[in-house]
C-alpha positions in Angstrom: 162.9 287.0 44.5 162.3 283.8 42.5 163.8 280.7 43.5 163.2 279.1 40.2 166.4 278.2 38.3 167.1 279.8 34.9 166.3 278.3 31.8 169.1 275.6 30.6 171.5 277.3 28.3 172.2 275.5 24.7 175.2 275.2 23.0 176.8 277.7 21.1 180.1 275.4 19.8 182.5 277.0 22.3 184.4 273.9 22.3 183.9 272.8 18.5 186.5 270.4 17.6 187.9 269.9 21.1 188.7 266.9 23.2 187.8 266.9 27.0 188.4 264.6 29.9 186.2 264.8 32.8 187.2 263.0 36.2 184.1 262.2 38.6 181.4 262.5 35.9 179.2 259.8 37.2 175.8 260.7 38.7 174.1 263.8 38.6 176.5 266.4 40.0 178.8 268.9 38.5 181.1 266.4 36.7 178.3 264.9 34.7 177.0 268.4 34.1 180.1 269.5 32.7 180.7 266.5 30.4 177.2 266.9 28.9 177.7 270.7 28.6 181.3 270.1 26.6 179.4 267.7 24.3 176.6 270.3 23.7 179.4 272.6 23.1 181.1 270.6 20.3 183.6 268.7 22.1 184.7 265.0 22.0 184.5 264.0 25.6 185.8 261.0 27.7 184.7 260.5 31.4 186.0 258.7 34.4 184.6 257.8 38.1 185.5 255.5 40.7 182.1 253.9 40.5 181.5 251.3 37.8 177.8 250.8 37.7 177.2 255.0 37.8 180.1 255.5 35.3 178.5 253.0 32.9 175.0 254.5 33.2 176.6 258.0 32.7 178.2 257.2 29.5 175.0 255.6 28.3 173.3 258.6 29.0 175.6 260.9 27.3 175.9 258.6 24.4 171.9 258.8 23.9 171.9 262.5 23.9 175.2 262.9 21.6 174.4 260.2 19.4 178.1 259.3 19.5 180.5 257.2 21.6 181.6 258.5 24.8 184.6 256.5 26.1 185.0 255.8 29.9 187.2 254.3 32.4 187.3 253.6 35.8 189.8 255.9 37.8 190.5 256.4 41.4 192.5 259.5 41.5 194.1 258.6 44.9 195.9 255.7 43.0 198.8 256.8 40.6 198.5 253.9 38.5 194.9 254.6 37.8 195.7 258.3 36.9 198.6 257.3 34.3 196.2 254.6 33.0 193.7 257.2 32.5 195.7 259.9 30.8 196.8 257.0 28.3 193.5 255.8 27.6 192.1 259.2 27.0 195.0 259.9 24.6 194.3 256.6 22.7 190.5 257.3 22.5 190.6 260.9 21.7 193.9 261.2 19.9 194.9 263.9 22.3 193.6 265.8 25.2 192.5 269.5 24.9 191.1 270.1 28.1 190.9 268.4 31.5 188.3 269.0 34.1 189.5 267.9 37.5 186.2 267.4 39.4 187.1 264.5 41.7 186.7 265.1 45.4 185.5 264.2 48.6 183.3 265.9 51.0 182.5 265.3 54.9 181.7 267.2 58.2 183.6 266.9 61.2 185.1 269.4 63.9 188.7 269.4 64.2 188.7 268.0 67.7 186.7 265.0 66.4 188.7 264.7 63.1 190.7 261.6 62.7 194.0 261.3 61.0 192.5 259.0 58.6 189.7 261.3 57.3 191.9 264.1 57.2 194.4 262.2 54.9 191.8 260.4 53.0 189.8 263.8 52.1 193.2 265.5 51.1 194.5 262.5 49.2 191.4 262.7 46.8 190.5 266.3 46.8 193.8 268.0 46.8 196.5 265.3 45.7 194.3 263.7 43.2 194.0 267.1 41.6 197.6 267.1 41.8 198.1 263.8 40.3 195.8 264.4 37.4 197.7 267.7 36.6 201.0 266.3 36.8 200.0 263.1 34.5 198.6 265.4 31.7 200.8 268.1 31.7 203.8 266.4 29.7 201.4 265.6 26.9 200.2 269.3 26.8 203.4 270.8 27.3 204.7 268.6 24.3 201.7 270.0 22.3 202.2 273.4 23.5 198.5 273.9 24.1 195.8 272.5 26.5 193.5 273.7 29.4 193.0 272.5 33.0 189.9 273.4 34.7 189.8 272.6 38.7 186.8 272.3 41.0 187.6 274.2 44.2 184.9 275.7 46.7 184.4 279.1 48.2 185.5 277.3 51.5 188.8 277.8 50.2 188.6 281.4 51.0 185.7 281.3 53.8 185.2 279.7 57.1 182.4 277.0 58.0 182.2 274.9 61.2 183.0 271.1 60.4 184.7 271.8 57.2 188.5 272.5 58.3 189.6 269.4 56.1 187.5 270.2 53.0 188.3 274.0 53.2 192.1 273.1 53.3 191.9 270.9 50.4 189.9 273.3 48.2 192.3 276.2 49.4 195.1 273.8 48.2 193.5 273.3 44.9 193.4 277.1 44.6 197.3 277.3 45.3 197.9 274.6 43.1 196.0 275.9 40.4 198.1 279.5 40.9 201.3 278.1 40.8 201.2 275.4 38.3 199.7 277.9 36.1 202.7 280.2 36.0 204.9 277.0 35.5 203.2 276.2 32.3 202.2 279.4 30.8 205.3 279.7 28.5 204.3 276.3 26.8 200.6 277.3 26.0 199.0 275.7 28.7 196.3 277.3 31.0 195.2 276.4 34.3 192.3 278.0 36.2 189.3 276.9 38.5 185.8 277.5 39.5 184.8 277.8 43.3 181.1 276.9 43.7 179.4 277.9 46.8 176.3 275.5 46.9 175.3 273.4 44.1 172.2 271.3 44.4 172.1 267.7 42.9 170.4 264.5 43.9 173.2 262.8 45.9 173.5 266.1 47.9 169.8 266.0 48.6 169.8 262.5 49.5 172.9 262.7 52.0 172.0 266.0 53.6 169.5 267.0 56.2 167.0 269.2 54.9 167.6 271.4 57.7 171.2 272.1 56.5 170.0 272.6 53.1 167.5 275.2 54.2 170.3 277.1 56.1 172.8 276.8 52.9 170.0 278.1 50.6 169.2 280.8 52.7 172.9 282.1 52.5 172.5 282.4 48.7 171.2 285.7 47.3 169.0 283.9 44.8 167.7 281.8 47.8 168.6 278.7 46.0 171.6 276.5 45.1 173.0 276.6 41.9 172.2 274.1 39.3 175.0 271.7 38.5 174.7 273.3 34.9 175.2 276.5 36.1 178.7 275.5 37.4 179.5 273.8 34.3 178.6 276.8 32.2 181.6 278.6 33.7 183.9 275.5 33.4 182.9 275.6 29.9 183.9 279.2 29.7 187.4 278.4 31.3 188.0 275.6 28.9 187.2 277.6 25.6 189.0 280.2 23.9 186.9 283.2 25.3 189.3 282.7 28.5 192.3 282.8 26.3 194.2 285.7 28.4 193.2 283.9 32.0 195.6 281.6 33.7 195.9 280.9 37.6 192.6 282.3 38.4 189.7 281.1 40.5 186.3 282.1 39.7 183.8 282.1 42.3 180.3 280.4 41.0 178.4 281.8 43.8 175.6 284.2 45.0 176.6 283.6 48.6 176.1 286.4 51.1 179.7 286.5 52.4 
């Protein structure tokens, strides 16, 4: 079994002419990979994040690769004013929003007996309620245009159990339920809402903040013996954002090789 990641998949114009807004796109994780893939697939992209310096660096990096302007705006998805401002700015910068990728979320490890109310509320406010805020804010625009796609970032922990992850798992299960129910509400308006559910994606921040022993254990659970590269999750996000998934709504796709 090879633990070597596959070759990077080049763009095929799957999002040609589309506009995409990606939250939590700073750094080198799934959000940045999604923004990069969308640009490579022909989309005009705007990114947001809560970290000013990293957001500017991400926009600059994407602009170098795309050769065009990549608008960006600071946004804390836990703040309604930030969310509304982001949607308004994206419509102004892009003309309209064809696709919203809800990537913003918060992690953390704590057993329930040790979990404080503040930790619980903060994680759910960003990961679940933040996804709700962004979805609620963009839907009137998409409903008016009678078209649009939302792609949410969930987790296999929305289905499965892991010690120390009750708050995170509850939030991601909530994202899945939000995806299912909101999708049915807007299907008649030509709007689709789906989600990806990664098991374990390797990126620099995770490696920096996670003990090597824990990473080894996570990798051992994967059939390929490695975590996904962020672009492998982004590839599935692009599929859901594209017309290739036109008959899919309310679905959650596991991006995983995890041994269940």
